[in-house]
C-alpha positions in Angstrom: 0.0 0.0 0.0 1.1 3.5 -0.7 1.5 5.9 2.3 -1.7 7.8 2.9 -3.8 5.4 0.9 -6.9 3.7 2.4 -8.0 0.1 1.7 -11.6 -0.7 2.3 -12.8 -4.3 2.3 -16.5 -4.9 1.7 -18.1 -8.1 2.7 -19.8 -10.3 0.1 -23.1 -10.4 2.0 -23.2 -6.6 1.9 -22.6 -6.5 -1.8 -25.3 -9.1 -2.5 -27.7 -7.0 -0.5 -27.2 -4.0 -2.8 -29.3 -3.2 -5.8 -27.9 -3.1 -9.3 -26.5 0.3 -10.2 -24.0 2.9 -9.0 -23.4 3.4 -5.3 -21.4 6.1 -3.4 -19.2 5.5 -0.4 -17.9 8.4 1.8 -15.3 7.7 4.5 -14.9 10.4 7.1 -11.4 11.1 8.6 -10.3 13.6 11.3 -8.9 15.9 8.7 -11.4 15.4 5.9 -13.2 12.8 3.9 -12.8 10.6 0.8 -15.6 9.8 -1.6 -15.8 7.1 -4.3 -18.3 5.2 -6.3 -18.7 1.6 -7.3 -21.1 -0.2 -9.6 -23.0 -3.4 -9.2 -23.8 -5.1 -12.5 -25.8 -8.4 -12.2 -26.1 -8.9 -16.0 -23.2 -11.4 -15.9 -24.0 -14.8 -14.4 -22.2 -15.8 -11.3 -18.9 -17.6 -12.0 -19.0 -21.4 -11.9 -18.2 -23.0 -8.6 -16.6 -26.0 -10.1 -19.4 -28.2 -8.9 -20.7 -29.8 -12.0 -22.3 -32.9 -10.4 -25.5 -34.1 -12.0 -27.6 -34.9 -9.0 -30.4 -36.5 -11.0 -28.0 -39.1 -12.3 -26.8 -40.0 -8.8 -30.3 -40.2 -7.4 -31.4 -42.5 -10.3 -28.3 -44.7 -9.7 -29.0 -44.9 -5.9 -32.7 -45.9 -6.6 -31.6 -48.6 -9.0 -29.1 -49.9 -6.5 -31.9 -50.0 -3.8 -34.2 -51.8 -6.3 -31.6 -54.4 -7.1 -30.7 -55.0 -3.5 -34.4 -55.4 -2.7 -34.9 -57.8 -5.6 -31.9 -59.9 -4.4 -33.3 -60.0 -0.8 -36.7 -61.0 -2.0 -35.4 -63.8 -4.1 -33.2 -65.1 -1.2 -36.3 -65.1 1.1 -38.3 -67.0 -1.6 -35.6 -69.7 -1.8 -35.5 -70.1 1.9 -39.3 -70.6 2.0 -39.0 -73.3 -0.7 -36.4 -75.3 1.2 
């Protein structure tokens, strides 16, 4: 940082709560103030998170596994009854 400069960190939750458009921030100091503006543009989609899992596929596979396990157990119980 440069001497005399000010670094302001804004929390993500605060930014998400703001409306689209230009916003003005003023910081008060003992010997004056500093004013700046920032813009929020929600026209761009949020960046990908890296999670590209297809949940529907995994749910279908889990249901198939349960169905197969149930079928095996049912057949085993039928065989025991026949003996």
